[in-house]
C-alpha positions as CSV (number, residue, x, y, z in Angstrom):
1,X,-58.0,163.6,-2.4
2,X,-58.8,161.9,0.8
3,X,-61.0,164.9,2.0
4,X,-62.8,165.4,-1.8
5,X,-63.9,161.7,-1.4
6,X,-64.9,162.0,2.3
7,X,-67.1,165.5,1.4
8,X,-68.6,163.2,-1.6
9,X,-69.3,160.1,0.4
10,X,-67.2,158.0,-1.9
11,X,-64.0,156.0,-1.4
12,X,-60.7,157.3,-2.4
13,X,-59.9,154.3,-4.9
14,X,-63.5,155.5,-6.8
15,X,-62.6,159.1,-6.8
16,X,-59.4,157.8,-8.8
17,X,-61.1,155.8,-10.9
18,X,-63.5,158.0,-12.1
19,X,-60.9,161.4,-12.4
20,X,-58.9,158.9,-14.3
21,X,-61.8,157.9,-17.2
22,X,-62.6,162.0,-17.2
23,X,-59.6,163.3,-17.8
24,X,-58.4,163.9,-21.5
25,X,-56.0,161.3,-22.5
26,X,-52.6,162.5,-24.3
27,X,-53.5,160.9,-28.1
28,X,-50.5,158.6,-29.4
29,X,-48.2,159.4,-32.0
30,X,-46.9,156.9,-34.1
31,X,-43.3,157.4,-36.0
32,X,-43.4,159.4,-39.0
33,X,-44.3,157.6,-42.5
34,X,-41.1,157.0,-44.3
35,X,-42.2,156.3,-47.6
36,X,-42.3,159.9,-49.2
37,X,-45.4,161.0,-51.4
38,X,-42.9,159.6,-54.8
39,X,-42.1,156.2,-53.1
40,X,-45.9,155.8,-52.3
41,X,-46.2,156.7,-56.2
42,X,-43.6,153.8,-57.4
43,X,-45.6,151.8,-55.0
44,X,-49.1,152.4,-56.4
45,X,-47.8,151.7,-60.0
46,X,-46.1,148.5,-58.9
47,X,-48.8,146.8,-57.8
48,X,-51.3,148.3,-60.5
49,X,-48.7,146.7,-63.5
50,X,-48.5,143.5,-61.2
51,X,-51.5,143.3,-58.9
52,X,-50.8,139.5,-57.8
53,X,-47.6,140.5,-56.0
54,X,-47.5,139.8,-51.7
55,X,-46.6,141.9,-49.5
56,X,-43.1,140.7,-48.4
57,X,-42.5,140.9,-52.7
58,X,-43.4,144.8,-52.4
59,X,-41.3,145.1,-49.0
60,X,-38.6,143.8,-50.7
61,X,-38.5,145.7,-53.4
62,X,-39.7,148.9,-51.7
63,X,-36.4,148.3,-49.5
64,X,-34.2,148.2,-52.6
65,X,-35.7,151.8,-54.1
66,X,-36.1,153.5,-50.7
67,X,-32.4,153.0,-49.7
68,X,-33.5,151.2,-45.9
69,X,-35.5,148.7,-44.6
70,X,-39.2,149.0,-45.4
71,X,-41.6,146.6,-43.5
72,X,-44.9,144.6,-44.8
73,X,-46.9,146.6,-42.5
74,X,-45.5,149.9,-43.8
75,X,-46.2,148.7,-47.6
76,X,-50.0,148.2,-46.3
77,X,-50.3,151.6,-44.5
78,X,-49.1,153.2,-47.5
79,X,-51.5,151.2,-50.0
80,X,-54.6,151.6,-47.9
81,X,-53.7,155.7,-47.4
82,X,-54.1,155.6,-51.4
83,X,-57.4,153.3,-51.2
84,X,-55.7,150.3,-52.4
85,X,-56.2,146.4,-50.8
86,X,-56.0,143.2,-51.5
87,X,-59.8,142.3,-53.3
88,X,-61.2,138.9,-53.6
89,X,-62.0,138.6,-57.7
90,X,-65.1,138.1,-59.5
91,X,-65.3,135.1,-62.1
92,X,-66.8,136.1,-65.4
93,X,-69.0,133.6,-66.8
94,X,-67.9,131.9,-70.3
95,X,-70.4,130.5,-72.5
96,X,-70.3,127.0,-73.4
97,X,-67.9,126.0,-76.2
98,X,-69.0,124.4,-79.4
99,X,-68.2,120.4,-80.1
100,X,-64.4,119.5,-80.7
101,X,-63.9,118.7,-84.2
102,X,-61.9,115.6,-84.8
103,X,-58.2,116.6,-85.0
104,X,-56.8,114.8,-82.2
105,X,-56.3,111.9,-81.7
106,X,-57.0,109.3,-84.2
107,X,-56.1,106.1,-86.8
108,X,-53.2,108.2,-88.0
109,X,-51.3,108.4,-84.7
110,X,-52.2,104.8,-83.6
111,X,-48.8,102.8,-83.9
112,X,-48.7,99.0,-84.4
113,X,-45.7,97.0,-83.1
114,X,-43.8,94.7,-85.4
115,X,-44.7,91.1,-85.4
116,X,-41.7,88.9,-83.5
117,X,-40.9,85.9,-85.0
118,X,-40.8,83.5,-82.0
119,X,-43.9,85.0,-80.0
120,X,-47.3,86.8,-80.5
121,X,-46.6,90.6,-80.3
122,X,-48.5,92.4,-77.5
123,X,-49.6,96.5,-78.3
124,X,-47.2,97.6,-75.5
125,X,-44.0,95.9,-77.1
126,X,-41.0,97.6,-78.3
127,X,-41.5,98.2,-82.0
128,X,-38.3,98.1,-83.9
129,X,-37.7,101.9,-84.6
130,X,-37.9,102.2,-80.5
131,X,-35.6,99.5,-79.5
132,X,-33.4,100.5,-81.9
133,X,-33.0,103.8,-79.9
134,X,-33.7,101.9,-76.5
135,X,-31.1,99.0,-77.3
136,X,-27.8,100.5,-76.7
137,X,-28.1,102.9,-73.5
138,X,-29.2,99.4,-72.0
139,X,-26.0,97.6,-73.2
140,X,-23.6,100.5,-72.2
141,X,-25.4,101.6,-68.6
142,X,-26.9,97.6,-67.4
143,X,-24.2,96.6,-64.6
144,X,-25.8,92.9,-65.5
145,X,-28.3,91.6,-68.5
146,X,-30.3,88.9,-68.6
147,X,-28.3,85.5,-69.8
148,X,-31.0,82.7,-70.1
149,X,-33.8,85.2,-71.7
150,X,-33.5,88.2,-74.1
151,X,-33.1,91.7,-72.9
152,X,-36.2,92.7,-74.7
153,X,-38.5,90.3,-74.2
154,X,-37.8,91.3,-69.9
155,X,-38.4,94.5,-70.8
156,X,-41.4,94.3,-73.1
157,X,-42.9,92.1,-69.8
158,X,-42.0,95.5,-67.9
159,X,-44.2,97.4,-70.5
160,X,-46.7,94.9,-70.6
161,X,-47.4,95.4,-66.7
162,X,-47.1,99.1,-66.4
163,X,-49.7,99.2,-69.6
164,X,-52.4,96.7,-67.9
165,X,-51.7,97.1,-64.6
166,X,-51.6,93.7,-63.8
167,X,-50.4,91.6,-61.1
168,X,-46.2,90.4,-61.6
169,X,-48.1,86.4,-61.3
170,X,-50.5,87.0,-64.4
171,X,-47.8,88.1,-66.7
172,X,-48.9,85.8,-69.9
173,X,-46.7,82.9,-70.8
174,X,-45.4,84.4,-74.1
175,X,-42.9,86.7,-71.5
176,X,-40.1,85.4,-69.6
177,X,-41.6,84.0,-66.1
178,X,-42.6,86.4,-64.0
179,X,-39.7,85.9,-61.0
180,X,-37.5,86.4,-63.7
181,X,-38.8,89.4,-64.7
182,X,-39.3,90.7,-61.1
183,X,-35.5,89.8,-60.0
184,X,-34.2,92.0,-62.7
185,X,-36.7,94.9,-62.1
186,X,-35.1,95.0,-58.2
187,X,-31.9,94.8,-60.0
188,X,-32.2,97.3,-61.9
189,X,-34.0,99.7,-59.2
190,X,-30.6,99.0,-56.6
191,X,-27.8,99.9,-59.1
192,X,-29.6,102.7,-61.2
193,X,-30.0,101.3,-64.8
194,X,-32.9,103.1,-65.3
195,X,-32.0,106.4,-64.4
196,X,-29.1,106.3,-66.6
197,X,-30.5,104.9,-69.5
198,X,-33.5,107.9,-68.8
199,X,-30.3,110.2,-69.0
200,X,-29.3,109.4,-72.8
201,X,-32.9,109.2,-73.7
202,X,-33.3,113.3,-72.4
203,X,-30.1,114.1,-73.5
204,X,-30.9,112.5,-77.8
205,X,-34.2,114.2,-77.4
206,X,-33.1,117.8,-76.4
207,X,-30.1,117.4,-78.7
208,X,-32.6,116.7,-82.0
209,X,-34.5,120.5,-81.5
210,X,-30.9,122.2,-81.1
211,X,-31.1,122.5,-76.9
212,X,-28.4,122.1,-74.4
213,X,-28.1,118.7,-72.4
214,X,-29.4,120.4,-69.4
215,X,-32.5,122.6,-69.2
216,X,-32.5,126.1,-67.7
217,X,-35.8,125.7,-65.9
218,X,-37.5,123.0,-64.2
219,X,-41.7,123.1,-63.7
220,X,-42.3,121.1,-60.8
221,X,-45.4,120.2,-59.6
222,X,-47.6,117.0,-57.8
223,X,-50.0,114.5,-58.1
224,X,-51.6,112.3,-55.1
225,X,-52.8,108.9,-56.3
226,X,-54.7,106.4,-53.9
227,X,-52.7,103.2,-52.5
228,X,-54.4,100.5,-53.0
229,X,-51.7,98.4,-51.0
230,X,-50.5,98.5,-47.4
231,X,-46.5,99.3,-46.8
232,X,-44.3,102.4,-45.7
233,X,-44.8,105.6,-47.2
234,X,-48.8,106.7,-47.0
235,X,-51.1,109.4,-45.9
236,X,-54.2,111.1,-46.6
237,X,-54.4,114.7,-48.2
238,X,-56.4,116.4,-46.6
239,X,-56.6,119.3,-49.8
240,X,-57.3,116.2,-52.4
241,X,-59.6,113.6,-50.0
242,X,-57.1,111.0,-50.9
243,X,-55.6,108.7,-48.9
244,X,-51.9,107.3,-50.4
245,X,-49.2,108.8,-52.0
246,X,-47.9,111.6,-53.6
247,X,-45.5,112.3,-56.2
248,X,-43.2,115.0,-57.2
249,X,-42.4,115.9,-60.9
250,X,-39.8,118.5,-62.2
251,X,-39.9,118.5,-65.4
252,X,-38.2,120.5,-68.4
253,X,-39.7,123.3,-71.2
254,X,-40.3,119.8,-73.7
255,X,-42.4,117.8,-70.9
256,X,-38.5,115.7,-69.9
257,X,-38.4,114.1,-66.4
258,X,-35.0,115.4,-64.6
259,X,-36.4,115.2,-61.1
260,X,-38.9,113.1,-59.4
261,X,-39.6,111.9,-55.6
262,X,-42.9,109.8,-53.8
263,X,-43.5,110.0,-50.5
264,X,-46.6,110.0,-48.2
265,X,-49.8,112.2,-49.2
266,X,-50.1,113.8,-46.0
267,X,-46.9,116.0,-46.8
268,X,-47.8,119.1,-48.1
269,X,-46.2,120.3,-51.2
270,X,-44.2,123.7,-50.0
271,X,-42.5,120.7,-47.4
272,X,-42.1,118.1,-50.0
273,X,-40.1,119.9,-52.5
274,X,-37.0,119.7,-50.2
275,X,-37.4,115.4,-51.3
276,X,-37.4,116.3,-55.2
277,X,-35.2,119.1,-55.9
278,X,-31.9,118.4,-54.1
279,X,-29.5,121.0,-52.5
280,X,-26.6,120.0,-55.0
281,X,-29.2,120.7,-57.9
282,X,-27.1,123.6,-59.3
283,X,-24.1,121.3,-59.5
284,X,-26.3,118.9,-61.5
285,X,-27.8,121.1,-63.8
286,X,-25.5,123.9,-64.2
287,X,-27.5,125.9,-66.7
288,X,-30.7,126.1,-64.1
289,X,-31.9,129.5,-63.6
290,X,-35.5,129.1,-62.1
291,X,-37.9,126.6,-60.6
292,X,-41.3,127.1,-62.0
293,X,-44.6,125.9,-59.3
294,X,-48.0,126.1,-58.9
295,X,-49.8,128.1,-55.5
296,X,-49.2,124.7,-53.4
297,X,-45.6,126.1,-53.1
298,X,-46.1,129.6,-52.2
299,X,-45.0,130.9,-48.6
300,X,-41.8,129.1,-46.8
301,X,-40.9,126.7,-49.4
302,X,-39.6,130.2,-51.9
303,X,-37.2,131.6,-49.4
304,X,-36.4,128.4,-48.2
305,X,-35.5,126.7,-51.5
306,X,-34.2,129.8,-52.6
307,X,-31.8,129.8,-49.1
308,X,-30.7,125.5,-49.6
309,X,-30.3,125.3,-53.5
310,X,-29.4,128.9,-54.8
311,X,-32.1,128.6,-57.3
312,X,-35.0,130.6,-57.0
313,X,-38.5,129.4,-57.1
314,X,-41.1,130.9,-59.0
315,X,-45.3,131.0,-58.3
316,X,-46.5,130.8,-61.5
317,X,-50.1,131.6,-60.9
318,X,-53.5,132.1,-63.1
319,X,-55.0,135.3,-64.1
320,X,-58.3,135.5,-61.0
321,X,-56.2,133.2,-58.3
322,X,-58.1,133.9,-55.5
323,X,-55.9,132.0,-53.2
324,X,-53.8,135.6,-52.0
325,X,-56.3,138.1,-54.0
326,X,-55.2,140.9,-56.0
327,X,-54.3,144.6,-55.2
328,X,-57.2,147.1,-56.2
329,X,-58.9,149.9,-55.0
330,X,-61.1,149.3,-52.1
331,X,-63.4,151.5,-52.9
332,X,-66.0,150.5,-55.7
333,X,-66.8,146.9,-57.1
334,X,-64.0,144.2,-57.0
335,X,-61.9,143.2,-59.9
336,X,-63.4,141.0,-62.4
337,X,-61.2,137.8,-63.7
338,X,-62.2,135.5,-67.1
339,X,-64.1,132.2,-65.9
340,X,-63.8,129.0,-67.1
341,X,-60.4,127.0,-68.0
342,X,-57.2,129.2,-68.5
343,X,-54.3,127.7,-69.6
344,X,-51.2,129.4,-67.2
345,X,-48.2,129.9,-69.5
346,X,-45.4,126.7,-69.1
347,X,-47.2,125.3,-66.2
348,X,-49.4,123.3,-68.2
349,X,-46.3,121.2,-69.3
350,X,-46.2,119.2,-66.4
351,X,-49.8,118.9,-66.1
352,X,-49.7,117.0,-69.6
353,X,-46.9,114.8,-68.6
354,X,-48.5,113.6,-65.0
355,X,-51.4,113.0,-67.9
356,X,-48.8,110.8,-69.9
357,X,-48.1,108.6,-66.6
358,X,-51.7,108.3,-65.5
359,X,-52.4,106.3,-68.8
360,X,-50.5,103.7,-67.9
361,X,-52.6,101.6,-65.6
362,X,-49.7,100.4,-63.4
363,X,-49.8,104.2,-62.4
364,X,-53.6,105.5,-62.1
365,X,-53.1,104.1,-58.5
366,X,-50.3,103.3,-56.3
367,X,-50.0,99.3,-55.8
368,X,-46.6,99.1,-54.1
369,X,-45.9,98.4,-50.7
370,X,-43.2,100.8,-50.9
371,X,-42.7,104.3,-52.4
372,X,-39.3,103.3,-53.8
373,X,-41.1,100.7,-55.7
374,X,-43.7,103.4,-57.0
375,X,-40.9,106.0,-57.6
376,X,-39.0,103.0,-60.0
377,X,-42.3,102.1,-62.2
378,X,-42.3,106.3,-62.8
379,X,-39.2,105.9,-64.1
380,X,-40.1,103.1,-66.1
381,X,-43.4,104.8,-67.6
382,X,-41.4,108.0,-68.9
383,X,-38.3,106.1,-70.3
384,X,-41.3,103.8,-72.3
385,X,-42.8,107.4,-73.5
386,X,-39.2,109.1,-74.3
387,X,-38.8,105.8,-76.5
388,X,-41.9,106.8,-78.2
389,X,-40.4,110.3,-79.0
390,X,-37.2,109.5,-79.9
391,X,-38.4,107.1,-82.7
392,X,-40.8,109.2,-84.5
């Protein structure tokens, strides 16, 4: 080697580098594919039937079918060998629909509270039909009740504040003093009276339609609202561009609330689900089989929730959700999806329930200095909504 380098007037190291570059390199051979042609056919049929499946879901399914560990990389290579990969969907344009007829909210849906003998009535007051349903559970579950004022007047005052969003000091004189109303509000928040009353109303509504007392499916969603005051539990939601708090709600298929949580808006949905769904959710709801959520909870929240509670978390996706794309042939035009608004089965229920809460001006933004007080107003709002449903 040294003699050859000396004959050509170059260094020995340069000769070695030149020989290393010119010598043919042995081709690297990987492990042979472990998925047979029949298994790859099953894999292609699986993604064709359900294009929104993700790699870890496909890997878990093929592991069961093949009888050995199938990795996500193995699934991806097998699909690409058949010309299948993730593609972004192209949204189709929809024509504008015509005007909506007048069959929605109208005079036939309005309720006028009955006149009270000792004071004027406000639209937010309980009707006699609603009070006949709400009074028994309050008398049963409240550890302490107002003595110098009527229970109904105190609850009507809370309904007024929740409906109008006024400050405590702005409470009209027809109601008990705001200090008295606030004292009972804090007392019932500490001992959990409102939650127990809500449980009775939920049970009554479900039995009226012939359902079991506890649900078999919970639908979870979050809502970020601006915080108008200071205090604890505040953050910035970068996705919604909102500085405030985030409200989590878990409702059944009737839209009735079962689990609520309020925390800072900077906590992602996939992390906040640990606060709304407790670890002992299976013991609290023995019939619970599944939790449904939107794309904000996908990823690690699915595996963590299943391992922590034993209840599977399913992500409900609309057709054409481009967060993860869909499996399609790599050659040719991308797949298309219908444009415009689409109703996702079951997921719209929790959206409707959140809109019920948002119609109360006290909850249109977060005016509380603590997340616990904000959550208590959510409990009251749901109670007033369920009271109206039970009185029909």
